[in-house]
N, C-alpha and C positions, 0 to 999 in steps of 0.2 A: 694117730689120734682120731677120734670120731669127729665127723663133719656133719653139720646140719645144712640142709638146703632150704631154699625159700618154700614156705608153706608147711614146714615141719612144726610139730607141737614141741615147744621148748619151755624151759624155766630160766628166768633171769634173776639176778640179785642186785640190790642197791643198798648202799649205806645211807640210812635216813638221818642218823645222828652219829658223828664220830664219838669215840669214848670220852674225849675231853669236853663234850657238849651235853653230856647226860645231866638230868635234873639232880639237884643236890640231895633230895630225899631218897634217891635210888640206893639200894644196898651197895656196899663197897665192892663186892665181887662183881656185881652187875656193871658198876661204873667203869670197870676195866675193859669192857667189850663194847664195840659199837652196836647201835640199834640197826638191825638189818631188816629188809623186806624182800620177799620172794614173790615173783609174779609169773604166771603161766600165760602163754599165748602162742599165736602162730607167727613164725619168723618172717619178717619183712625183707631182711637182707637176702641177697642172692645165695650166699653160703657163709658159714661161720664155724669156727672151732671153739671148744670149751675155753673160757678165759677171755674171749674177745668181747668187745662192746657191740651190742646189737640192738635192734628195735623189734618189738613184737606188737601184734594187734591182739588185745585180750578178747575174751568172749563177750564182754560188755561193750566192745567197740573202741576201747581206749587204746591209744598208742603209748607204749612205755619203752624206755631205754634202760639198759643195764648190762651187767656182765653175764654172759651165757654160762650157766652152771650145770645144765642137764638137757639132754636130748631125749624126747619121748619119756618125760617124767611119769612115774606111776603114783597112784594114791596108795599109801601103805599105812593106813590107820585103822583102828578098830575101837570097840567099846570096852576093851579090857576083859577081865575075867567075869563070869556071871556072878551075880549076887544071889546066893542061895535063898536068902530070906525073901527076896522079891519073887523068885520063882515059886516058892512055897505059898506066898501070899496070893499070887496070881492064880495058882491051881485051886486054892481054897475058895477064892472069890468066884471062880468059874463054876465050881461045884455048888456054891451057895445060890447062884442065880440060875442053876439048872442046866449048865453046859455039860458037854461030854467030857 
C-alpha cells in the first residue's frame, strides 16, 4: 500500500452530513448518500496510509482532519468539448474589429 510521509501533498475526505441528516427537499436518490467534502493540503502526520485519519495544512493555512484518500492528487478537469458557435462568433468578431 502507498504511504505518505510528512510534507506530502495529499487529499482527505470528510462526511459533512450523514445520509439520514440530509435536508428534506433533497431528491430521494441524493438523500441516500452522505454529503462529503474533499480537502487538499500538506500532510502534518509523520506518515500515513490510505484510509487512515490524518491532519493536513491547507494552502490557506487551515488545519483540517479527515480520512486520507489520495497521495499526490492531480487536477483532472477541463472545460468540456468546444462550442463551435462560440468559436465561429469569436472569429467573426475578431474579423469585424480588424484582427488577424
